C-alpha positions, 0 to 999 in steps of 0.5 A: 255147944256153941252159944248163939247170941239172941238179939231182941230189939223192941222199938216200942211205942215208936209214935208213943208221943201221940198216944192218948195225950189227953190221958196223961192227966187221967186219974185212972193211970200214971205215965212214966214216959219222962223217966229212963227205965232199965230192966233185966228179964227172963224170956221164953218164947216160941212159935209151934205148929201142928199140921194135919194132912190126909194120907192113904185116906186117913187124917194124920198130924205132925207137931213141929216144935222149935228147939227152944232157947231160954234167954236172959236180957237187959233193956233200956227205954226212954220216951219212944225208944225201947231197946233190949238185948238178950242171950241164951246162957248154957246153964239153962237146961233148955239150952244144952241140946240146941247146938245150932238152933237160933231164935231172932224176934222183933216186936214193936207197938205204936199208938195213935189216940185210941188205935194200937198197932203191933208188929211181930217178926220171928225167925227160928232154926232147929225143930223137932218133928213128932208123929206119935212116938216118933221124934226126929230133930231137923237142925236145918229146918227154919220158919219165918213169921211176919205180921201184926195186929191193929186194935181199937181201945174203946175205954179212955180209962183203960191203960193197955200200956200197963199190960205190955210195958211199964211206961204206964201204971193203972191206978184205978181198976178199969177194962175195955172192949178191944176189937182187933184185926190180925194178919200174919205170913209164915214161911216153913222151910224143911231145908232137907237137902237136896230137895228143900220143901217150902210152905207159905201160910197166910192168916187173916182174922177178926177177934173181939177181945176184952181186957181188964186191969184189976188194981189190988192195991197202990202197988199191985195189980193183975191184968188179963185179957181174952180174945175169941175170933175167926178168919181165913187161912191160906196154906199154899193156896188151900183156903179154909176157915180158922178160929183165933183164941188169945190169952194174956195174963200179967201180975205186976208190982210197981213203985215210982222207981222200982217195978217187977212183973210176970206175964204170959201171952199166947196167940193161937190160930186153930182149924177144924178137922175138915180142913184139907191142909190143917195148920194150928199155929201157936205163939207163946211168951213167958216173961219175968222182968225187974227194973228201975226208973230214974231221971234222964241225964241232962245230955240225954234230954238235950239229945232227945229234944233236938231229935224231937224238934227235927222229927216231931216224934 
């Protein structure tokens, strides 16, 4: 099996300098933006689909599951720069049978006052298509997803960054109501030569959500969030209603230098059975991370200050 390198680059919080500046002195959480953060992680992420269609007067369903690739990686972040590099080692059982499968994912978030904007790009190659007991591998099939979510964080005392990164740490329990608007475009290409079949899917949704960071002690917290919403789904011009259900969970340990966490995130777009072309879309991510923070070298600080003066970041 040929080992494929998987690049995952997160320029997280690109405009993080604008984010909640007044909260740097907030007793409810602590910022680590002035530290360099190095980490190693395990990551398992995928984008699965269930497609429903009418055939000879009957409703049938097909599952599209990517040939998953478990990853190990290293990350380094400072101020508004956050870069990670991952690869899929052969000793993981999930990676032994995916000779030509590929995964490339790119995620970023940036903040402006109470606003948060996320951006996601996922490209996958190599899928299993399943109907009942029939399971067929399509090595050339690939999907590409691009989109993001715009959210508004109501509570100044709630640190959303504690949930999605380790650049902040919630010191007192707090939660917030966070309404979100999501837009995603997905292209599905079966790539079955000589006739290559394509499908274009557009998703628009509004989802009220609630997130809470429960501080167990000075070192340990549990963060959780749930979103339930609705929107519309356009599958090759066939428009129908959809429901959105998201879930986020994080267990974290933190010291000023050392930290560790485990997180699970799911994003689900679901349709009812009355839809002519039903498409259920799921993005799931499981991550384990350990890291260390340290003071930046003087040379790094000098370079950052020069960039900051020229760009205003």
